[in-house]
C-alpha positions in Angstrom: -20.7 -5.6 21.7 -17.5 -7.2 21.6 -14.1 -5.0 21.0 -14.0 -4.6 17.1 -10.0 -6.3 16.9 -11.6 -9.8 18.3 -14.9 -9.7 16.0 -14.0 -11.9 12.9 -14.9 -12.1 9.3 -17.4 -15.4 9.9 -18.8 -12.8 12.6 -19.6 -10.5 9.9 -20.6 -13.1 7.0 -23.2 -14.6 9.9 -24.4 -11.1 10.6 -24.6 -10.1 7.1 -26.1 -13.6 5.9 -23.6 -14.0 3.4 -20.0 -16.2 2.4 -16.9 -15.4 4.6 -15.6 -15.6 0.6 -17.9 -12.3 -0.1 -17.0 -10.4 3.1 -13.3 -10.9 2.1 -13.6 -10.1 -1.5 -15.8 -6.8 -0.3 -12.7 -6.0 2.3 -10.4 -6.0 -0.7 -12.0 -5.2 -3.0 -11.7 -7.3 -5.8 -14.1 -10.1 -7.3 -17.8 -9.5 -8.2 -20.1 -8.7 -5.6 -23.4 -7.2 -6.2 -23.8 -3.7 -4.5 -26.8 -5.0 -2.5 -24.6 -7.3 -1.5 -21.6 -4.7 -0.8 -23.9 -2.2 1.1 -25.6 -4.5 3.6 -21.6 -5.6 4.7 -20.2 -2.9 4.5 -23.3 -1.7 7.5 -23.0 -4.7 9.4 -18.8 -4.0 9.1 -19.3 -0.3 10.4 -22.2 -1.8 12.8 -19.9 -4.6 14.8 -17.2 -2.3 14.2 -14.7 -4.4 12.7 -11.2 -3.9 12.1 -9.7 -6.3 10.0 -6.9 -8.0 11.0 -3.9 -6.5 8.2 -0.7 -8.1 9.4 -2.7 -11.6 9.7 -4.2 -10.8 5.7 -0.9 -10.1 4.2 0.9 -13.0 5.9 -2.1 -15.2 4.6 -2.2 -13.8 0.6 2.0 -14.2 0.5 1.8 -11.2 -1.7 5.5 -9.8 -1.6 4.4 -5.4 -1.9 7.4 -3.4 -3.2 7.3 0.4 -3.8 9.6 2.0 -6.0 10.5 6.1 -5.4 12.3 7.7 -8.5 14.2 10.6 -7.7 17.1 12.2 -9.2 21.1 12.1 -8.3 22.4 14.3 -6.0 25.9 14.9 -3.8 26.0 15.5 -0.4 24.1 18.8 0.7 21.7 18.9 -2.0 18.4 19.6 -2.4 17.2 15.5 -3.1 19.2 14.3 -0.1 16.6 15.7 2.2 14.2 13.5 0.3 15.8 10.8 0.5 15.7 10.8 4.5 12.3 11.0 3.7 12.3 8.0 1.8 14.4 6.2 4.9 11.1 7.5 7.0 8.6 6.0 4.8 10.6 2.9 4.9 10.5 2.9 8.8 6.5 2.8 8.4 6.1 0.4 5.1 8.3 -2.0 6.9 5.9 -3.1 9.4 4.1 -4.6 7.1 6.8 -6.4 5.0 6.8 -3.6 2.1 9.9 -3.1 0.6 11.2 0.4 -0.5 13.9 1.6 -3.1 15.1 4.2 -4.6 16.1 4.7 -8.1 18.1 7.7 -9.5 18.6 9.3 -12.3 20.4 12.4 -14.0 18.2 15.1 -13.6 19.7 16.6 -16.7 20.0 13.6 -19.0 16.9 12.1 -20.6 18.0 8.8 -21.0 18.9 8.2 -17.7 15.2 9.1 -16.6 13.9 7.2 -19.4 16.0 4.0 -18.3 15.4 4.7 -15.0 11.3 4.5 -15.6 12.2 1.2 -17.4 13.6 -0.5 -14.6 11.0 0.4 -12.6 8.5 -0.9 -15.2 10.7 -4.4 -15.3 10.9 -5.2 -11.0 6.8 -4.6 -11.8 6.4 -2.6 -8.7 3.7 -2.7 -6.3 3.5 1.8 -6.0 5.7 4.3 -7.4 6.7 7.7 -5.9 8.5 9.7 -8.6 9.9 13.7 -8.9 8.8 14.5 -12.5 11.3 16.1 -14.5 10.4 15.0 -18.3 7.1 15.9 -18.3 6.4 13.9 -22.0 8.5 11.2 -20.4 6.6 11.2 -17.5 3.0 11.3 -18.7 4.3 8.0 -20.9 5.3 6.4 -17.7 2.7 6.9 -15.4 0.2 5.7 -18.1 2.2 2.6 -18.3 1.3 2.6 -14.9 -2.0 3.3 -15.0 -2.8 0.7 -17.3 -1.3 -1.9 -15.5 -2.8 -0.1 -12.4 -0.2 0.7 -10.6 -0.8 3.5 -8.0 1.5 6.3 -8.3 2.6 9.4 -6.2 4.4 12.1 -7.1 6.3 14.6 -4.7 7.8 17.7 -5.1 5.6 18.9 -8.4 3.2 17.1 -10.4 2.1 17.0 -13.8 -1.7 17.4 -15.1 -3.0 13.8 -15.6 -5.6 12.3 -13.6 -4.5 9.3 -12.5 -2.4 9.8 -9.5 -2.9 8.3 -6.3 -1.9 11.6 -4.3 0.8 14.4 -4.8 2.7 15.9 -1.9 4.6 19.3 -2.2 3.8 22.9 -2.5 1.3 24.6 -4.7 3.8 25.2 -7.6 2.1 28.2 -9.0 0.9 29.5 -5.9 4.8 29.5 -4.5 5.7 31.4 -7.8 2.9 34.0 -7.0 4.4 34.5 -3.3 7.9 34.3 -4.5 7.5 37.7 -6.6 5.4 39.3 -4.3 8.6 38.9 -1.3 11.0 39.8 -4.2 9.3 43.1 -5.2 8.2 43.8 -1.8 6.1 46.9 -3.1 9.2 48.6 -4.7 9.8 50.5 -8.0 11.0 47.1 -10.0 12.1 47.5 -13.6 13.6 44.4 -14.2 13.6 41.1 -12.5 16.0 38.9 -13.2 15.6 34.8 -13.2 18.1 32.6 -13.0 17.5 29.4 -14.7 19.5 25.8 -14.7 20.9 24.8 -18.1 19.1 21.5 -17.8 19.5 18.6 -20.5 20.4 19.4 -24.6 17.5 18.8 -25.6 15.0 21.6 -23.3 12.8 18.4 -22.0 13.6 19.0 -18.6 11.9 22.0 -17.3 10.2 20.7 -13.6 9.9 24.4 -12.2 7.8 26.1 -15.5 4.4 26.0 -12.8 6.3 28.1 -10.6 7.7 30.6 -12.6 4.2 30.9 -14.3 2.8 32.0 -11.3 6.1 34.7 -10.5 6.0 35.7 -14.3 1.9 36.5 -13.9 2.3 38.4 -10.7 4.6 40.6 -12.3 2.6 41.4 -14.9 -0.5 42.3 -12.6 1.4 44.4 -10.1 4.1 45.9 -12.5 3.1 45.4 -15.7 6.0 47.7 -17.1 8.8 45.9 -15.0 10.8 43.4 -17.6 11.6 40.0 -16.8 14.7 38.5 -18.3 15.8 34.9 -18.1 19.5 34.2 -17.9 20.6 30.5 -18.0 23.4 29.3 -16.1 26.0 25.9 -16.1 25.1 24.3 -12.7 28.5 22.0 -13.3 30.9 24.7 -14.5 31.6 27.6 -12.0 33.7 29.3 -14.3 31.0 29.0 -17.3 28.7 30.2 -14.5 30.6 33.1 -13.5 31.3 34.6 -17.1 27.5 34.2 -17.7 26.3 36.4 -14.6 29.2 38.7 -15.3 27.6 39.2 -18.7 24.2 39.8 -17.4 25.4 42.1 -14.6 27.7 44.1 -17.3 24.3 45.1 -19.4 22.0 46.1 -16.7 23.4 49.2 -15.3 21.4 49.6 -12.8 23.0 48.3 -9.4 19.9 47.3 -7.4 18.7 44.2 -8.8 16.1 41.5 -8.3 17.4 38.1 -9.2 15.6 35.4 -8.2 16.3 31.3 -8.9 12.4 29.3 -8.3 14.8 25.6 -7.7 17.1 25.0 -5.0 20.1 26.4 -6.8 20.0 30.1 -5.2 23.7 29.4 -3.4 25.1 29.7 -6.9 23.6 33.6 -7.4 25.1 34.3 -3.4 28.6 32.3 -4.6 28.7 34.8 -7.6 27.5 37.9 -5.4 30.2 37.3 -2.3 33.4 36.9 -4.8 32.5 39.8 -7.1 32.0 41.7 -3.3 28.1 42.9 -4.7 25.8 43.5 -1.7 23.1 46.0 -4.0 21.0 42.9 -4.5 17.4 41.6 -3.7 17.7 37.7 -4.1 15.0 35.3 -3.2 15.1 31.3 -3.6 13.9 28.3 -2.4 14.5 25.6 0.0 16.4 24.9 3.3 20.4 23.9 2.0 23.0 24.7 4.0 24.8 26.6 1.4 21.5 28.3 0.6 21.2 28.9 4.4 24.6 30.4 5.0 23.9 32.7 2.3 20.6 33.9 4.2 22.4 34.6 7.2 25.3 36.6 5.1 22.8 38.4 3.7 23.2 37.8 0.4 20.0 36.1 0.5 16.8 38.1 1.7 14.4 35.5 1.6 14.1 31.6 1.2 10.6 30.0 0.9 10.9 26.2 2.4 9.5 23.2 2.9 9.8 19.8 4.0 10.5 17.2 1.6 11.4 15.3 3.2 8.2 14.7 5.0 6.6 14.6 1.7 8.4 11.9 0.8 7.4 10.1 3.8 3.6 10.9 3.6 3.9 8.9 -0.3 5.0 6.4 0.7 3.0 5.8 3.6 0.1 6.7 0.9 1.0 3.9 -1.0 1.4 1.3 1.5 -2.3 2.3 3.4 -3.8 1.9 -0.2 -1.5 -1.4 -0.6 -2.2 -2.9 2.7 -6.0 -1.1 4.1 -7.6 -0.1 0.9 -7.7 3.5 1.8 -7.4 6.5 -0.2 -5.4 9.6 0.9 -7.9 11.9 2.4 -6.7 14.6 -0.4 -5.5 14.0 -3.4 -3.3 16.9 -3.4 -1.7 17.1 -0.3 -0.5 20.5 -0.5 2.6 21.7 2.0 3.3 25.1 3.9 5.2 27.3 2.1 7.5 28.8 5.1 9.1 32.4 4.1 13.0 32.1 5.9 15.3 35.2 6.4 18.4 35.4 8.3 16.5 36.4 11.4 14.6 33.1 11.8 16.5 30.6 9.9 18.0 29.2 12.9 14.8 28.3 14.7 13.7 26.6 10.9 12.9 22.4 12.3 
């Protein structure tokens, strides 16, 4: 038997007793082919070890594939910057096959901005889409349109409950909240938990951590049924307003030992407040390896971070769509849950 890379489509067609065009339709999953012929062709491909030359196929088809990545805007040092690094890593892989990649960004606090980003992507007629969902209802409308146009899409960071996505790369959100609550309470006599939340869009439609928060609350209700869970909303863009709200929260809770959690990457907001107010009697847990979060961990204002490699998630998402477009291969798993790494002040400097 010859090397699979040297076996041609003509060899497959001859062995299967069909035309070259029929083999091509099976390889590229297009056009009508009877189940019997398809089964026979796939059997011959397996027996001969045929490996299509996808580079040549791309050139011959003259297709221009393009993948759009929809992510929130960010400043230096923020969570989504690492995601953009992952998009750059994925671009290196996709460009081997002539696939172009673009990042379309939106204001995560503004529904209109998200809608405009989605419209812009649809107008560009992408071959595939990577999306970090923030606005649930609008995202569901958007991915429904993608499905109707037969455009594959992959969720990163969090996902919605629709069935049409090609894959998801990110933490298991509910379990990450459950884990967070276990680390926060640590078997102690906890009477109140403060969840610090970001005041997002004015219409209250953006709530990307709801599944994680549900896991956290479920853990508390199961293990600490008498514990009170209190939500406090802070302004991510106004330090003075943020401190005023946290001052009110501290004044209303006389217990000096407070259990505080943020379900997103902004736990450094809490750490900054504790540092400026000289408070060291709190147990604080948050998410993600931003430099400011790590500094708070080292200084003892945050006791633990649950970390993830969001860059790898974005790179994997682009690779998955690339393989689907070029080799017609779906990911081995639809839901690709990444590890939940627990960092403290003693191991955070060794996290790679």
